[in-house]
All heavy atoms as an XYZ file, in Angstrom:
740
protein
N       0.847     -1.177      0.000
C       0.000      0.000      0.000
C       0.894      1.243      0.000
O       1.907      1.297      0.678
C      -0.906     -0.023      1.216
C      -1.800      1.187      1.322
S      -2.801      1.086      2.822
C      -4.379      1.334      2.108
N       0.504      2.251     -0.767
C       1.281      3.483     -0.850
C       1.264      4.223      0.485
O       0.281      4.195      1.212
C       0.703      4.389     -1.933
N       2.374      4.851      0.794
C       2.450      5.618      2.036
C       1.619      6.886      1.914
O       1.827      7.692      1.022
C       3.910      5.973      2.319
C       4.096      6.723      3.606
C       5.549      7.023      3.844
C       5.690      7.824      5.117
N       7.078      8.205      5.344
N       0.634      7.090      2.815
C      -0.199      8.284      2.741
C       0.559      9.529      3.180
O       1.511      9.448      3.938
C      -1.357      8.002      3.676
C      -1.031      6.763      4.382
C       0.211      6.186      3.828
N       0.160     10.654      2.680
C       0.745     11.910      3.121
C      -0.315     12.993      3.090
O      -1.369     12.840      2.501
C       1.950     12.300      2.272
C       1.635     12.713      0.872
C       1.517     14.057      0.553
C       1.442     11.780     -0.127
C       1.210     14.453     -0.742
C       1.145     12.172     -1.416
C       1.030     13.506     -1.708
O       0.736     13.899     -2.982
N      -0.036     14.086      3.739
C      -0.982     15.185      3.867
C      -0.507     16.356      3.028
O       0.623     16.799      3.167
C      -1.071     15.595      5.346
C      -2.073     16.662      5.710
C      -3.482     16.163      5.430
C      -1.956     17.007      7.185
N      -1.366     16.837      2.107
C      -1.034     18.072      1.410
C      -1.827     19.193      2.059
O      -2.352     19.021      3.145
C      -1.250     17.946     -0.102
C      -2.699     17.797     -0.490
O      -3.597     18.085      0.283
N      -2.935     17.343     -1.706
N      -1.959     20.320      1.415
C      -2.549     21.483      2.067
C      -3.975     21.274      2.565
O      -4.353     21.813      3.588
C      -2.505     22.693      1.138
O      -3.281     22.436     -0.009
N      -4.789     20.495      1.857
C      -6.173     20.359      2.303
C      -6.691     18.935      2.335
O      -7.742     18.690      2.894
C      -7.123     21.172      1.394
O      -6.953     20.728      0.051
C      -6.845     22.648      1.507
N      -5.992     17.989      1.747
C      -6.550     16.642      1.633
C      -5.534     15.585      2.017
O      -4.345     15.751      1.832
C      -7.032     16.371      0.207
C      -8.075     17.331     -0.245
N      -9.368     17.264      0.197
C      -8.009     18.388     -1.067
C     -10.056     18.247     -0.357
N      -9.253     18.938     -1.124
N      -6.029     14.488      2.526
C      -5.229     13.338      2.896
C      -5.410     12.302      1.807
O      -6.513     11.850      1.556
C      -5.740     12.819      4.239
C      -4.942     11.695      4.818
C      -3.708     11.943      5.396
C      -5.425     10.405      4.802
C      -2.978     10.919      5.956
C      -4.702      9.373      5.359
C      -3.476      9.636      5.937
O      -2.754      8.625      6.482
N      -4.332     11.957      1.121
C      -4.414     11.012      0.001
C      -3.277     10.012      0.089
O      -2.248     10.281      0.688
C      -4.247     11.736     -1.350
C      -5.280     12.750     -1.634
N      -6.577     12.429     -1.910
C      -5.212     14.094     -1.693
C      -7.268     13.528     -2.140
N      -6.460     14.556     -2.005
N      -3.464      8.903     -0.592
C      -2.313      8.039     -0.794
C      -1.482      8.686     -1.889
O      -1.993      9.411     -2.739
C      -2.754      6.635     -1.193
O      -3.397      6.662     -2.446
N      -0.206      8.465     -1.885
C       0.705      9.160     -2.791
C       0.326      9.035     -4.264
O       0.232     10.038     -4.953
C       2.134      8.699     -2.555
N       0.064      7.827     -4.802
C      -0.259      7.745     -6.237
C      -1.537      8.492     -6.599
O      -1.629      9.111     -7.626
C      -0.411      6.243     -6.485
C       0.321      5.594     -5.377
C       0.192      6.514     -4.200
N      -2.537      8.431     -5.732
C      -3.791      9.114     -6.011
C      -3.580     10.617     -6.067
O      -4.043     11.287     -6.967
C      -4.838      8.770     -4.932
O      -5.007      7.366     -4.920
C      -6.158      9.430     -5.210
N      -2.868     11.157     -5.095
C      -2.645     12.588     -5.044
C      -1.846     13.066     -6.253
O      -2.132     14.109     -6.820
C      -1.930     12.968     -3.755
O      -1.844     14.364     -3.661
N      -0.862     12.305     -6.651
C      -0.065     12.666     -7.824
C      -0.955     12.683     -9.062
O      -0.877     13.588     -9.879
C       1.117     11.690     -7.993
C       2.129     11.920     -6.857
C       1.762     11.851     -9.356
C       3.172     10.847     -6.743
N      -1.829     11.710     -9.194
C      -2.748     11.671    -10.329
C      -3.675     12.880    -10.320
O      -3.976     13.450    -11.363
C      -3.562     10.378    -10.314
N      -4.146     13.289     -9.123
C      -5.032     14.452     -9.030
C      -4.356     15.719     -9.512
O      -4.984     16.579    -10.111
C      -5.503     14.679     -7.590
C      -6.610     13.770     -7.153
C      -6.789     13.490     -5.816
C      -7.474     13.181     -8.059
C      -7.806     12.661     -5.388
C      -8.482     12.354     -7.643
C      -8.648     12.098     -6.314
O      -9.655     11.280     -5.907
N      -3.082     15.853     -9.248
C      -2.372     17.069     -9.673
C      -2.375     17.228    -11.192
O      -2.217     18.319    -11.695
C      -0.942     17.059     -9.150
C      -0.875     17.424     -7.692
C       0.554     17.559     -7.254
N       0.739     16.593     -6.177
C       1.845     15.935     -5.923
N       2.911     16.135     -6.656
N       1.915     15.092     -4.936
N      -2.554     16.137    -11.909
C      -2.561     16.182    -13.373
C      -3.946     16.439    -13.953
O      -4.097     16.517    -15.160
C      -1.997     14.878    -13.933
C      -0.546     14.700    -13.572
O       0.213     15.674    -13.536
N      -0.149     13.480    -13.299
N      -4.956     16.558    -13.120
C      -6.322     16.812    -13.577
C      -6.554     18.313    -13.616
O      -6.398     18.999    -12.610
C      -7.364     16.133    -12.658
C      -7.171     14.619    -12.687
C      -8.781     16.525    -13.069
C      -8.030     13.882    -11.682
N      -6.917     18.816    -14.782
C      -7.150     20.261    -14.952
C      -8.578     20.591    -14.538
O      -9.432     20.891    -15.353
C      -6.884     20.669    -16.398
N      -8.844     20.512    -13.230
C     -10.180     20.791    -12.712
C     -10.051     21.369    -11.316
O      -9.083     21.107    -10.615
C     -11.015     19.514    -12.684
N     -11.044     22.139    -10.935
C     -11.041     22.710     -9.594
C     -11.722     21.787     -8.592
O     -11.633     21.998     -7.396
C     -11.726     24.072     -9.599
C     -10.944     25.096    -10.393
C     -11.564     26.461    -10.322
O     -12.322     26.739     -9.390
O     -11.279     27.256    -11.221
N     -12.410     20.771     -9.066
C     -13.113     19.846     -8.195
C     -13.132     18.475     -8.850
O     -13.258     18.362    -10.058
C     -14.564     20.311     -7.977
C     -15.279     19.503     -6.970
S     -16.874     18.739     -7.343
C     -17.304     18.995     -8.980
N     -12.991     17.443     -8.059
C     -13.106     16.063     -8.533
C     -14.201     15.410     -7.703
O     -14.163     15.434     -6.486
C     -11.771     15.304     -8.365
C     -11.937     13.851     -8.767
C     -10.675     15.974     -9.179
N     -15.178     14.841     -8.376
C     -16.342     14.278     -7.702
C     -16.326     12.762     -7.849
O     -16.846     12.221     -8.798
C     -17.605     14.880     -8.316
C     -18.867     14.378     -7.664
O     -18.790     13.484     -6.796
O     -19.937     14.870     -8.023
N     -15.724     12.087     -6.906
C     -15.609     10.637     -6.991
C     -16.898      9.932     -6.612
O     -17.216      8.875     -7.147
C     -14.468     10.156     -6.102
C     -13.121     10.695     -6.536
S     -11.740     10.105     -5.549
C     -12.229     10.543     -3.898
N     -17.661     10.497     -5.675
C     -18.884      9.836     -5.222
C     -19.905      9.724     -6.350
O     -20.530      8.680     -6.536
C     -19.501     10.594     -4.048
C     -18.635     10.628     -2.812
C     -17.598     11.745     -2.813
O     -17.572     12.552     -3.759
O     -16.816     11.800     -1.853
N     -20.076     10.794     -7.110
C     -21.035     10.754     -8.213
C     -20.576      9.805     -9.309
O     -21.390      9.167     -9.967
C     -21.259     12.151     -8.784
O     -21.805     12.996     -7.803
N     -19.272      9.704     -9.498
C     -18.755      8.786    -10.510
C     -19.095      7.349    -10.131
O     -19.458      6.541    -10.991
C     -17.242      8.954    -10.684
C     -16.697      8.071    -11.759
C     -16.960      8.338    -13.101
C     -15.945      6.951    -11.449
C     -16.482      7.516    -14.101
C     -15.460      6.120    -12.446
C     -15.726      6.409    -13.764
O     -15.250      5.593    -14.745
N     -19.021      7.019     -8.852
C     -19.392      5.677     -8.408
C     -20.867      5.400     -8.717
O     -21.224      4.318     -9.188
C     -19.110      5.521     -6.913
N     -21.725      6.386     -8.475
C     -23.150      6.242     -8.804
C     -23.339      6.083    -10.306
O     -24.153      5.262    -10.754
C     -23.938      7.457     -8.308
S     -24.006      7.588     -6.517
N     -22.590      6.853    -11.078
C     -22.675      6.757    -12.539
C     -22.304      5.361    -13.026
O     -22.969      4.800    -13.895
C     -21.766      7.804    -13.192
C     -21.641      7.711    -14.712
C     -22.985      7.965    -15.377
C     -20.588      8.678    -15.210
N     -21.252      4.794    -12.470
C     -20.841      3.450    -12.891
C     -21.951      2.429    -12.644
O     -22.216      1.572    -13.494
C     -19.563      3.031    -12.156
C     -18.355      3.803    -12.659
C     -17.111      3.360    -11.984
N     -16.892      1.936    -12.254
C     -15.852      1.269    -11.806
N     -14.952      1.860    -11.073
N     -15.709     -0.012    -12.071
N     -22.621      2.524    -11.507
C     -23.721      1.597    -11.212
C     -24.870      1.836    -12.184
O     -25.447      0.885    -12.735
C     -24.191      1.751     -9.752
C     -25.460      0.957     -9.510
C     -23.093      1.342     -8.790
N     -25.212      3.091    -12.413
C     -26.311      3.408    -13.334
C     -26.003      2.937    -14.745
O     -26.886      2.413    -15.439
C     -26.591      4.909    -13.313
S     -27.390      5.445    -11.795
N     -24.762      3.111    -15.176
C     -24.378      2.635    -16.508
C     -24.477      1.110    -16.580
O     -24.920      0.568    -17.581
C     -22.963      3.104    -16.846
C     -22.874      4.592    -17.082
S     -21.184      5.191    -17.286
C     -20.702      4.375    -18.789
N     -24.095      0.441    -15.526
C     -24.132     -1.031    -15.491
C     -25.552     -1.551    -15.661
O     -25.792     -2.558    -16.310
C     -23.536     -1.513    -14.159
C     -23.755     -2.957    -13.822
C     -22.877     -3.872    -14.663
N     -22.892     -5.228    -14.189
C     -23.813     -6.138    -14.510
N     -24.806     -5.827    -15.291
N     -23.727     -7.363    -14.058
N     -26.528     -0.839    -15.087
C     -27.914     -1.280    -15.136
C     -28.767     -0.443    -16.083
O     -29.989     -0.516    -16.041
C     -28.520     -1.282    -13.720
C     -27.866     -2.293    -12.827
C     -26.899     -1.902    -11.905
C     -28.189     -3.633    -12.930
C     -26.282     -2.833    -11.085
C     -27.567     -4.574    -12.115
C     -26.608     -4.177    -11.193
N     -28.132      0.351    -16.919
C     -28.807      1.173    -17.924
C     -29.882      2.071    -17.311
O     -31.027      2.109    -17.760
C     -29.406      0.294    -19.025
C     -29.775      1.109    -20.258
O     -29.105      2.126    -20.529
O     -30.746      0.734    -20.942
N     -29.492      2.774    -16.263
C     -30.384      3.705    -15.575
C     -29.842      5.114    -15.786
O     -28.662      5.374    -15.543
C     -30.440      3.390    -14.061
C     -31.250      4.433    -13.307
C     -30.989      1.992    -13.834
N     -30.673      6.038    -16.264
C     -30.180      7.405    -16.470
C     -29.842      8.082    -15.135
O     -30.422      7.752    -14.091
C     -31.330      8.120    -17.164
C     -32.533      7.287    -16.893
C     -32.074      5.892    -16.619
N     -28.910      9.006    -15.181
C     -28.472      9.691    -13.969
C     -28.175     11.152    -14.277
O     -27.547     11.468    -15.275
C     -27.207      9.031    -13.421
C     -26.518      9.733    -12.254
C     -27.359      9.598    -10.987
C     -25.120      9.179    -12.038
N     -28.662     12.013    -13.419
C     -28.293     13.422    -13.439
C     -27.761     13.733    -12.055
O     -28.396     13.379    -11.056
C     -29.502     14.335    -13.749
C     -29.130     15.792    -13.581
C     -30.031     14.067    -15.144
N     -26.599     14.350    -11.985
C     -26.003     14.683    -10.702
C     -25.859     16.199    -10.606
O     -25.333     16.838    -11.505
C     -24.608     14.046    -10.548
C     -23.948     14.483     -9.249
C     -24.704     12.536    -10.629
N     -26.369     16.743     -9.531
C     -26.198     18.162     -9.230
C     -25.495     18.243     -7.883
O     -25.987     17.686     -6.909
C     -27.549     18.876     -9.160
C     -28.406     18.797    -10.410
C     -29.786     19.383    -10.145
C     -27.735     19.510    -11.568
N     -24.366     18.899     -7.836
C     -23.613     18.998     -6.590
C     -23.394     20.461     -6.247
O     -23.156     21.281     -7.123
C     -22.247     18.329     -6.722
C     -22.266     16.854     -7.048
C     -22.742     15.960     -5.922
N     -21.929     15.992     -4.753
C     -21.123     15.022     -4.360
N     -20.995     13.933     -5.081
N     -20.450     15.123     -3.248
N     -23.456     20.763     -4.992
C     -23.133     22.096     -4.500
C     -21.851     22.022     -3.703
O     -21.757     21.246     -2.757
N     -20.881     22.793     -4.075
C     -19.584     22.764     -3.398
C     -19.575     23.858     -2.332
O     -19.648     25.039     -2.647
C     -18.426     22.988     -4.391
C     -18.550     22.034     -5.577
C     -17.086     22.840     -3.684
C     -18.617     20.566     -5.222
N     -19.487     23.443     -1.080
C     -19.591     24.412      0.014
C     -18.247     24.833      0.575
O     -18.166     25.812      1.292
C     -20.439     23.827      1.146
O     -19.852     22.634      1.600
N     -17.207     24.103      0.271
C     -15.904     24.513      0.776
C     -15.087     25.112     -0.362
O     -15.274     24.790     -1.519
C     -15.167     23.357      1.437
C     -15.052     22.130      0.548
O     -15.800     22.041     -0.433
O     -14.232     21.265      0.845
N     -14.206     25.988     -0.006
C     -13.389     26.666     -1.000
C     -11.922     26.332     -0.836
O     -11.564     25.303     -0.277
N     -11.082     27.223     -1.315
C      -9.644     26.987     -1.260
C      -9.073     27.238      0.134
O      -7.996     26.772      0.453
C      -8.939     27.883     -2.276
C      -9.291     27.528     -3.702
C      -8.589     28.428     -4.672
C      -8.976     28.059     -6.095
N      -8.301     28.877     -7.083
N      -9.781     27.976      0.963
C      -9.293     28.297      2.299
C      -9.462     27.104      3.237
O     -10.372     26.299      3.080
C     -10.066     29.482      2.881
O      -9.939     30.607      2.061
N      -8.591     27.028      4.220
C      -8.708     26.004      5.255
C      -9.984     26.238      6.058
O     -10.399     27.378      6.254
C      -7.497     26.058      6.193
C      -6.204     25.657      5.535
C      -6.120     24.168      5.232
O      -6.820     23.377      5.886
O      -5.359     23.812      4.330
N     -10.604     25.181      6.523
C     -11.797     25.277      7.359
C     -11.385     25.168      8.818
O     -10.787     24.178      9.220
C     -12.783     24.166      7.004
C     -13.264     24.129      5.558
C     -14.148     22.917      5.331
C     -13.978     25.400      5.200
N     -11.693     26.200      9.580
C     -11.321     26.214     10.990
C     -12.516     26.125     11.924
O     -12.374     25.815     13.078
C     -10.530     27.487     11.309
C      -9.217     27.540     10.577
C      -9.058     28.351      9.461
C      -8.138     26.758     10.983
C      -7.852     28.382      8.777
C      -6.932     26.786     10.307
C      -6.791     27.610      9.199
O      -5.614     27.634      8.524
N     -13.696     26.419     11.423
C     -14.887     26.445     12.258
C     -16.075     26.076     11.372
O     -16.059     26.273     10.166
C     -15.065     27.856     12.852
C     -16.148     27.923     13.885
N     -17.448     28.208     13.574
C     -16.107     27.728     15.219
C     -18.168     28.203     14.679
N     -17.382     27.911     15.696
N     -17.143     25.566     11.962
C     -18.320     25.167     11.189
C     -18.870     26.342     10.371
O     -19.395     26.151      9.273
C     -19.404     24.539     12.088
C     -20.049     25.573     12.976
C     -20.451     23.826     11.246
N     -18.745     27.560     10.872
C     -19.226     28.722     10.119
C     -18.476     28.909      8.806
O     -19.017     29.451      7.844
C     -19.113     30.004     10.953
C     -20.067     30.009     12.133
O     -21.026     29.210     12.118
O     -19.852     30.797     13.068
N     -17.218     28.479      8.757
C     -16.446     28.565      7.511
C     -17.107     27.726      6.423
O     -17.108     28.074      5.258
C     -15.010     28.066      7.713
C     -14.223     28.916      8.676
O     -14.623     30.078      8.918
O     -13.205     28.425      9.191
N     -17.658     26.595      6.830
C     -18.278     25.672      5.885
C     -19.693     26.101      5.528
O     -20.141     25.935      4.404
C     -18.279     24.276      6.493
C     -18.953     23.249      5.661
C     -18.458     22.654      4.538
C     -20.254     22.694      5.866
N     -19.368     21.758      4.041
C     -20.484     21.769      4.845
C     -21.240     22.896      6.819
C     -21.656     21.042      4.748
C     -22.413     22.171      6.714
C     -22.595     21.250      5.691
N     -20.426     26.644      6.481
C     -21.837     26.961      6.263
C     -22.083     28.360      5.719
O     -23.216     28.690      5.386
C     -22.627     26.802      7.575
O     -22.097     27.704      8.554
C     -22.565     25.379      8.088
N     -21.053     29.150      5.600
C     -21.211     30.552      5.198
C     -21.981     30.723      3.889
O     -22.776     31.646      3.748
C     -19.830     31.207      5.080
C     -19.870     32.663      4.717
C     -18.490     33.285      4.652
O     -17.485     32.575      4.839
O     -18.428     34.494      4.398
N     -21.755     29.842      2.938
C     -22.371     30.009      1.617
C     -23.450     28.979      1.308
O     -23.887     28.858      0.164
C     -21.297     29.969      0.530
C     -20.325     31.099      0.656
C     -19.038     30.891      1.134
C     -20.703     32.395      0.316
C     -18.152     31.949      1.271
C     -19.831     33.451      0.449
C     -18.552     33.220      0.932
O     -17.690     34.265      1.069
N     -23.904     28.239      2.308
C     -24.912     27.204      2.049
C     -26.198     27.769      1.472
O     -26.820     27.144      0.609
C     -25.204     26.402      3.317
C     -24.115     25.440      3.756
C     -24.551     24.693      5.007
C     -23.733     24.472      2.660
N     -26.599     28.960      1.885
C     -27.834     29.546      1.355
C     -27.688     29.847     -0.144
O     -28.634     29.695     -0.905
C     -28.210     30.811      2.135
C     -27.263     31.948      1.954
N     -26.023     32.005      2.561
C     -27.376     33.069      1.209
C     -25.412     33.116      2.196
N     -26.201     33.778      1.380
N     -26.501     30.243     -0.570
C     -26.253     30.509     -1.990
C     -26.290     29.204     -2.774
O     -26.914     29.116     -3.837
C     -24.896     31.224     -2.182
C     -24.575     31.393     -3.655
C     -24.889     32.557     -1.456
N     -25.641     28.183     -2.230
C     -25.626     26.875     -2.892
C     -27.042     26.326     -2.992
O     -27.437     25.799     -4.038
C     -24.701     25.908     -2.129
C     -23.265     26.415     -2.193
C     -24.817     24.500     -2.656
C     -22.345     25.768     -1.196
N     -27.813     26.467     -1.940
C     -29.198     26.000     -1.931
C     -30.004     26.679     -3.038
O     -30.721     26.012     -3.798
C     -29.829     26.258     -0.568
C     -31.272     25.816     -0.512
O     -31.538     24.630     -0.773
O     -32.139     26.658     -0.229
N     -29.886     27.981     -3.156
C     -30.623     28.721     -4.188
C     -30.201     28.284     -5.587
O     -31.046     28.082     -6.463
C     -30.400     30.218     -4.020
C     -31.051     30.803     -2.786
C     -30.643     32.245     -2.528
O     -30.066     32.888     -3.434
O     -30.895     32.730     -1.412
N     -28.907     28.123     -5.793
C     -28.415     27.731     -7.124
C     -28.833     26.306     -7.482
O     -29.196     26.035     -8.623
C     -26.903     27.908     -7.202
C     -26.481     29.364     -7.181
C     -24.992     29.511     -7.335
C     -24.581     30.959     -7.327
N     -24.861     31.637     -8.573
N     -28.783     25.392     -6.517
C     -29.222     24.024     -6.790
C     -30.722     23.966     -7.053
O     -31.174     23.235     -7.941
C     -28.845     23.090     -5.646
C     -27.379     22.691     -5.570
C     -27.106     21.913     -4.289
C     -26.976     21.875     -6.789
N     -31.503     24.743     -6.298
C     -32.955     24.777     -6.533
C     -33.250     25.287     -7.937
O     -34.117     24.747     -8.634
C     -33.636     25.651     -5.485
N     -32.532     26.304     -8.362
C     -32.710     26.834     -9.710
C     -32.326     25.794    -10.766
O     -33.016     25.632    -11.774
C     -31.861     28.092     -9.883
O     -31.931     28.563    -11.204
N     -31.241     25.070    -10.518
C     -30.816     24.029    -11.460
C     -31.851     22.916    -11.556
O     -32.135     22.410    -12.644
C     -29.459     23.472    -11.040
N     -32.442     22.539    -10.426
C     -33.494     21.506    -10.430
C     -34.704     21.990    -11.228
O     -35.282     21.237    -12.020
C     -33.892     21.118     -8.991
C     -35.156     20.270     -8.981
C     -32.752     20.389     -8.310
N     -35.072     23.250    -11.050
C     -36.192     23.814    -11.819
C     -35.895     23.780    -13.315
O     -36.745     23.368    -14.121
C     -36.473     25.254    -11.385
C     -37.060     25.346     -9.987
O     -37.545     24.316     -9.469
O     -37.024     26.454     -9.412
N     -34.691     24.200    -13.691
C     -34.324     24.197    -15.123
C     -34.253     22.785    -15.676
O     -34.637     22.529    -16.822
C     -33.000     24.933    -15.322
C     -33.109     26.429    -15.088
C     -31.910     27.220    -15.583
N     -30.630     26.639    -15.251
C     -29.924     26.904    -14.150
N     -30.388     27.738    -13.251
N     -28.755     26.328    -13.949
N     -33.782     21.841    -14.870
C     -33.739     20.441    -15.290
C     -35.146     19.925    -15.540
O     -35.410     19.281    -16.557
C     -33.034     19.589    -14.239
C     -33.003     18.093    -14.495
C     -32.271     17.767    -15.789
C     -32.375     17.373    -13.315
N     -36.063     20.232    -14.630
C     -37.459     19.822    -14.814
C     -38.051     20.388    -16.082
O     -38.764     19.694    -16.815
N     -37.761     21.656    -16.360
C     -38.261     22.292    -17.582
C     -37.676     21.619    -18.823
O     -38.390     21.359    -19.801
C     -37.912     23.775    -17.576
C     -38.667     24.563    -16.517
C     -38.082     25.956    -16.277
O     -37.119     26.333    -16.999
O     -38.568     26.642    -15.370
N     -36.391     21.336    -18.787
C     -35.730     20.691    -19.941
C     -36.305     19.295    -20.185
O     -36.527     18.895    -21.338
C     -34.223     20.631    -19.721
N     -36.550     18.558    -19.122
C     -37.146     17.228    -19.262
C     -38.553     17.334    -19.833
O     -38.939     16.570    -20.728
C     -37.177     16.503    -17.918
C     -35.834     16.029    -17.393
C     -35.945     15.589    -15.931
C     -35.293     14.893    -18.252
N     -39.340     18.283    -19.321
C     -40.719     18.460    -19.789
C     -40.777     18.850    -21.255
O     -41.684     18.460    -21.971
C     -41.432     19.517    -18.935
N     -39.768     19.592    -21.705
C     -39.730     20.029    -23.102
C     -39.048     19.039    -24.023
O     -38.905     19.282    -25.210
C     -39.024     21.385    -23.183
C     -39.783     22.508    -22.491
C     -38.993     23.810    -22.458
O     -38.066     23.968    -23.274
O     -39.316     24.667    -21.621
N     -38.590     17.918    -23.460
C     -37.943     16.897    -24.287
C     -36.553     17.305    -24.756
O     -36.073     16.790    -25.764
N     -35.901     18.194    -24.040
C     -34.595     18.683    -24.456
C     -33.454     17.759    -24.043
O     -32.335     17.904    -24.524
C     -34.338     20.076    -23.878
C     -35.328     21.156    -24.341
C     -35.060     22.461    -23.612
C     -35.236     21.343    -25.845
N     -33.744     16.806    -23.172
C     -32.710     15.858    -22.724
C     -33.064     14.485    -23.242
O     -34.178     14.009    -23.052
C     -32.615     15.838    -21.209
C     -32.192     17.153    -20.553
C     -32.217     17.013    -19.040
C     -30.808     17.561    -21.018
N     -32.107     13.869    -23.873
C     -32.312     12.509    -24.393
C     -31.634     11.511    -23.478
O     -30.617     11.803    -22.866
C     -31.736     12.399    -25.798
N     -32.190     10.349    -23.402
C     -31.600      9.293    -22.590
C     -30.414      8.709    -23.276
O     -30.293      8.526    -24.409
C     -32.642      8.234    -22.305
C     -32.086      7.138    -21.473
C     -33.147      6.173    -21.078
N     -32.480      5.190    -20.251
C     -33.092      4.199    -19.675
N     -34.371      4.095    -19.788
N     -32.455      3.346    -18.950
């Protein structure tokens, strides 16, 4: 097993962390990918909407994490509304 180490914000095993550094993205969503793999296996459609509540700064108190939850909630609610409209209009294909 690879020796784990701590970088500025995340605890990873060495090979995983090195691989992440090569990804040109500000966020990596592994949990949704696991759901996608199951849905693909059983031919079930999937839409994932995620709200990112933490930023680049270190979290020192629960208020650091909850500061923007109301904004995330509003944006996700709007995305759900638009998704419903797109589905109703037949704009999304399976």
